[in-house]
C-alpha positions as CSV (number, residue, x, y, z in Angstrom):
1,M,119.0,144.9,55.7
2,P,118.9,141.2,55.0
3,N,121.9,139.6,53.3
4,R,121.3,139.2,49.6
5,A,121.7,135.9,47.9
6,Q,125.3,136.1,46.7
7,Q,128.2,134.2,45.4
8,I,131.1,134.2,47.8
9,F,133.6,136.9,46.7
10,T,136.9,135.3,45.8
11,P,139.7,137.6,44.6
12,E,142.1,136.6,41.8
13,F,145.1,136.9,44.1
14,R,145.5,135.2,47.5
15,F,148.6,136.9,48.8
16,G,148.7,140.7,49.4
17,L,151.0,143.4,50.8
18,G,149.5,145.7,53.4
19,G,150.4,149.3,53.9
20,V,150.7,149.7,57.7
21,S,154.5,149.5,57.8
22,L,155.0,151.7,54.8
23,G,152.8,154.3,56.5
24,N,155.5,154.6,59.1
25,E,153.4,153.0,61.9
26,F,156.3,151.3,63.7
27,N,159.5,152.8,62.1
28,K,160.4,155.7,59.9
29,H,161.0,154.6,56.3
30,T,162.1,156.7,53.3
31,D,160.2,156.8,50.0
32,K,163.1,155.0,48.4
33,E,162.9,152.1,50.9
34,A,159.1,151.9,50.3
35,E,159.7,151.8,46.6
36,R,162.2,149.0,46.9
37,T,159.7,147.0,49.1
38,L,156.9,147.5,46.5
39,E,159.3,146.6,43.7
40,A,160.3,143.4,45.5
41,A,156.7,142.5,46.2
42,W,155.8,142.9,42.5
43,D,158.9,140.9,41.4
44,V,157.9,137.9,43.5
45,G,154.4,138.0,42.1
46,V,152.3,140.0,44.7
47,R,149.3,141.4,42.9
48,Y,147.1,142.4,45.8
49,F,147.7,145.6,47.6
50,D,145.8,146.8,50.7
51,V,146.1,150.4,52.0
52,A,144.1,152.9,54.0
53,P,144.0,156.7,54.4
54,W,144.7,156.1,58.1
55,Y,148.2,154.5,57.5
56,G,150.4,157.5,57.9
57,F,147.6,160.0,57.5
58,G,147.8,159.5,53.7
59,L,151.5,158.5,53.4
60,A,150.9,154.8,52.6
61,E,148.4,155.6,49.8
62,R,150.8,158.1,48.2
63,R,153.6,155.6,48.3
64,F,151.6,152.7,47.0
65,G,150.1,155.0,44.3
66,H,153.5,156.2,43.2
67,F,154.4,152.6,42.4
68,L,151.1,151.3,41.2
69,H,150.0,154.1,38.8
70,N,152.8,152.9,36.4
71,R,151.3,149.4,36.3
72,K,148.4,148.3,34.2
73,R,145.3,148.6,36.4
74,D,143.8,145.3,35.4
75,D,147.0,143.5,36.5
76,Y,146.4,143.9,40.3
77,L,143.8,144.0,43.0
78,L,143.5,147.1,45.2
79,S,141.7,147.7,48.4
80,S,141.5,150.7,50.6
81,K,139.4,151.9,53.6
82,V,136.7,154.5,54.2
83,G,135.4,156.4,57.2
84,K,138.3,158.7,57.8
85,L,138.8,161.9,55.8
86,F,141.9,164.1,55.9
87,K,142.6,167.7,55.3
88,A,145.7,169.8,55.5
89,S,146.0,171.7,58.7
90,K,148.8,173.5,60.5
91,N,147.3,172.3,63.8
92,N,147.0,168.7,62.9
93,R,147.1,165.5,65.1
94,H,149.7,163.5,63.2
95,A,152.4,164.1,65.9
96,E,150.0,162.5,68.4
97,I,148.7,159.6,66.3
98,Y,151.3,159.0,63.6
99,P,154.4,160.8,64.8
100,L,156.7,159.2,62.2
101,S,154.5,160.1,59.2
102,D,155.4,163.8,58.9
103,S,151.9,164.3,57.6
104,P,150.4,167.8,57.2
105,N,146.9,166.3,57.6
106,D,144.3,166.3,60.3
107,I,141.6,163.7,60.6
108,V,137.8,163.9,60.4
109,F,135.7,160.8,61.1
110,D,132.9,160.4,58.6
111,Y,130.9,157.2,58.1
112,T,128.0,158.9,56.2
113,A,127.1,158.1,52.7
114,D,128.6,161.3,51.4
115,G,131.7,160.8,53.5
116,V,132.2,157.3,52.0
117,R,132.1,158.7,48.4
118,R,134.4,161.5,49.4
119,S,136.8,159.1,51.0
120,I,137.0,156.9,47.9
121,E,137.5,160.0,45.7
122,D,140.3,161.2,47.9
123,S,142.0,157.8,48.0
124,L,141.9,157.6,44.2
125,Q,143.6,161.0,44.0
126,R,146.3,160.0,46.5
127,L,146.8,156.7,44.8
128,G,146.8,158.1,41.3
129,V,144.5,155.4,40.0
130,D,140.9,155.3,38.6
131,S,139.3,152.6,40.7
132,L,139.3,150.5,43.9
133,D,138.3,146.8,43.8
134,I,137.4,146.6,47.5
135,A,136.4,149.2,50.0
136,F,136.6,148.3,53.7
137,V,134.8,150.4,56.3
138,H,137.6,151.0,58.7
139,D,138.0,150.5,62.5
140,I,134.4,150.7,63.7
141,S,135.5,148.5,66.5
142,P,135.8,148.5,70.3
143,D,139.6,148.7,70.1
144,F,139.8,151.9,68.2
145,A,140.8,154.6,70.7
146,Y,140.3,157.9,68.8
147,F,136.5,158.1,68.3
148,P,135.1,161.1,70.3
149,N,131.8,159.3,71.1
150,G,132.6,155.5,71.0
151,W,132.5,153.0,68.2
152,E,128.8,152.1,68.6
153,E,127.8,155.6,67.6
154,Q,130.0,155.5,64.6
155,Y,128.6,152.1,63.7
156,K,125.1,153.4,63.8
157,I,126.1,156.2,61.3
158,A,127.8,153.6,59.1
159,R,124.7,151.4,59.2
160,K,122.5,154.1,57.8
161,G,125.1,155.8,55.6
162,A,128.3,153.9,54.6
163,F,126.8,150.4,54.3
164,P,123.9,151.2,51.9
165,A,126.1,153.6,50.0
166,L,128.8,151.0,49.4
167,S,126.1,148.4,48.3
168,K,124.9,151.0,45.8
169,M,128.4,151.7,44.6
170,R,129.0,148.0,44.2
171,D,125.8,147.5,42.3
172,E,126.7,150.4,40.0
173,G,130.1,148.9,39.3
174,I,132.1,151.7,41.0
175,I,133.7,149.1,43.3
176,R,133.6,145.3,43.1
177,A,133.1,144.5,46.7
178,W,132.9,146.0,50.2
179,G,133.0,145.0,53.8
180,I,134.5,146.2,57.1
181,G,138.1,146.1,58.2
182,V,138.5,145.6,62.0
183,N,140.6,144.0,64.7
184,T,137.8,142.5,66.7
185,P,135.0,140.1,66.0
186,Q,131.9,141.9,67.2
187,P,131.6,144.3,64.3
188,I,131.9,141.5,61.7
189,L,129.2,139.6,63.4
190,K,127.0,142.7,63.4
191,V,127.5,143.8,59.8
192,I,126.7,140.5,58.2
193,D,123.3,140.7,59.9
194,D,122.8,144.5,59.3
195,A,123.9,144.8,55.7
196,D,125.1,142.8,52.7
197,P,128.9,142.9,52.7
198,D,130.9,140.7,50.4
199,V,134.3,140.4,52.2
200,C,135.6,141.6,55.6
201,L,139.2,142.2,56.6
202,C,139.7,140.1,59.7
203,A,142.9,141.5,61.3
204,R,144.9,140.1,64.3
205,Q,142.0,137.6,65.0
206,Y,143.2,134.5,63.3
207,S,146.8,133.8,64.2
208,L,148.7,131.0,65.9
209,I,148.6,133.0,69.1
210,D,144.9,133.9,69.0
211,H,142.3,132.1,66.9
212,A,139.7,130.3,69.0
213,N,137.0,133.0,68.7
214,A,137.5,133.2,65.0
215,V,137.2,129.5,64.5
216,N,134.2,129.0,66.8
217,E,132.2,132.1,66.2
218,V,133.3,134.3,63.3
219,F,133.9,131.6,60.7
220,P,130.6,129.7,61.1
221,A,128.7,133.0,60.9
222,V,130.4,134.3,57.7
223,R,130.0,130.8,56.1
224,K,126.3,131.0,56.7
225,K,126.1,134.4,55.0
226,N,128.5,133.6,52.1
227,V,130.8,136.3,53.2
228,S,134.5,135.8,52.7
229,L,137.5,137.0,54.8
230,V,140.8,138.6,54.1
231,I,143.1,137.7,57.0
232,G,145.5,140.4,58.2
233,S,148.1,140.7,60.9
234,A,148.8,136.9,61.0
235,L,151.9,137.7,63.0
236,N,150.1,139.9,65.5
237,A,152.0,143.0,64.3
238,G,155.3,141.0,64.2
239,F,155.0,139.5,67.7
240,I,155.2,135.9,66.4
241,S,158.3,136.6,64.5
242,G,160.0,138.2,67.5
243,S,158.9,141.9,67.7
244,A,158.7,143.4,71.1
245,R,155.1,144.5,70.5
246,Y,151.8,142.7,70.4
247,N,149.1,144.0,68.0
248,Y,148.5,147.7,67.7
249,G,147.9,150.7,69.9
250,K,149.9,153.0,72.2
251,E,150.5,150.3,74.8
252,N,151.2,147.3,72.5
253,F,154.6,147.0,74.2
254,K,152.7,145.7,77.3
255,I,152.5,142.1,76.3
256,P,150.4,139.7,78.5
257,A,152.5,137.0,80.2
258,A,150.1,134.3,78.8
259,V,150.8,135.5,75.3
260,I,154.6,135.4,75.8
261,E,154.3,131.9,77.3
262,R,152.2,130.7,74.3
263,R,154.8,132.0,71.9
264,E,157.6,130.2,73.8
265,K,155.6,126.9,73.6
266,L,155.1,127.4,69.9
267,R,158.8,128.1,69.4
268,M,159.8,124.9,71.3
269,V,157.6,122.7,69.0
270,A,158.9,124.5,65.9
271,A,162.5,124.0,67.0
272,R,161.9,120.2,67.4
273,Y,160.7,120.0,63.7
274,G,163.1,122.5,62.2
275,V,160.2,124.8,61.3
276,D,160.4,128.6,61.1
277,L,157.6,129.9,63.3
278,R,156.9,132.9,61.1
279,T,156.5,130.5,58.2
280,A,154.1,128.3,60.2
281,A,152.1,131.3,61.3
282,L,151.6,132.7,57.8
283,Q,150.6,129.3,56.4
284,F,148.2,128.7,59.3
285,S,146.4,132.0,58.8
286,A,146.0,131.4,55.1
287,A,144.5,127.9,55.5
288,P,140.8,128.4,56.4
289,D,138.2,127.9,53.7
290,V,136.7,131.3,54.4
291,A,140.1,133.0,54.0
292,V,140.2,134.1,50.4
293,A,143.4,136.2,50.8
294,L,146.2,136.8,53.3
295,V,147.6,140.3,53.6
296,V,151.0,140.8,55.3
297,G,152.8,143.9,56.3
298,A,156.5,144.4,55.2
299,R,158.9,147.1,55.9
300,S,161.6,146.0,53.5
301,D,162.3,144.2,50.2
302,R,163.9,141.3,52.2
303,Q,160.9,141.0,54.5
304,I,158.3,140.6,51.7
305,Q,160.6,138.1,49.9
306,E,160.9,136.1,53.1
307,D,157.1,136.2,53.6
308,F,156.5,135.0,50.0
309,N,159.0,132.2,50.4
310,S,157.4,131.1,53.7
311,L,154.1,130.5,51.9
312,Q,156.0,128.1,49.5
313,A,157.8,126.1,52.2
314,K,156.8,122.6,53.3
315,I,156.0,121.9,56.9
316,P,155.7,118.4,58.3
317,S,152.2,117.3,59.2
318,Q,153.5,116.0,62.5
319,F,154.3,119.5,63.5
320,W,150.6,120.5,63.2
321,A,149.5,117.3,64.8
322,E,151.6,118.1,67.9
323,L,150.3,121.6,68.1
324,K,146.8,120.3,68.2
325,Q,147.7,117.6,70.7
326,L,149.2,120.2,73.0
327,G,146.2,122.5,72.7
328,L,148.2,125.2,71.0
329,V,145.8,124.9,68.0
330,E,142.1,124.5,68.2
331,T,141.0,121.0,67.3
332,N,138.6,122.3,64.6
333,A,141.0,124.7,63.1
334,S,142.0,124.2,59.4
335,L,145.6,123.2,58.8
336,P,147.8,124.0,55.8
337,V,147.9,121.4,53.1
338,G,150.5,123.0,50.7
339,P,151.8,126.2,49.3
340,V,149.5,129.2,49.0
């Protein structure tokens, strides 16, 4: 399907809270802790919320919905994902995939047109709201380890089913925009040629640690098609800010030596200028012209407050110049010019 002539999708809010952490991906959190995090996000002005059925096998959507259904729907932007359906089952896989979620649900992968509509209906019920703004087709990507027959087969199903169905739902006004949400570049490059998405969630691909491919391949391609990007995992699942993990997956504790070395070099430059590396990483990932929003994960009220403050901080231009001089930032990468 050729890309339709379109205006680039630009959401009203550029800073969002993602639901991975509050789906108990990395640590177990109580409902009260999740509520405090969401309250803190709202209090500092966050009005974009990104969730997925996958996060905690429904847990994140229920938690976000418990908070958001008491807010006026027109006051915030909401995105969720499609492609994974859940049903209650005594013999479910949550202990294998999301052991900290305590979910009663089992998973069914479904990227058909009917599956997409069912997915959105289910998400709205879990969230307790009447509409989504953005629907991302989730995880049709080489890094996703749980497909029974590979990501390419699921992509083919989505190309015939999910993609045209979402375009129709957008044109009918059921959603405002759609795209895919993935951790690798190849699916984004494919979907902008195969369909007419508005915005894609580009996760873990544009960070201070890893951004060359995004700058040189993904960004030029989406500019040509008038497709915008939401940037996710700017800290590589917390690695840049000091976590003992890099990105996602069962073996994310196995961090390549070159990645650790790169972080150390970034830390040394940041220390010379008195710059907080997390702050620099967040501002860097929000800077490209194609990045219409930045979504961060937060596990606590303090963390989302710190992330918000990081986007208001001033960083010396000399810091960025030295990163480029040392080859730690691509020469053609966009640099922050002020608060987000």
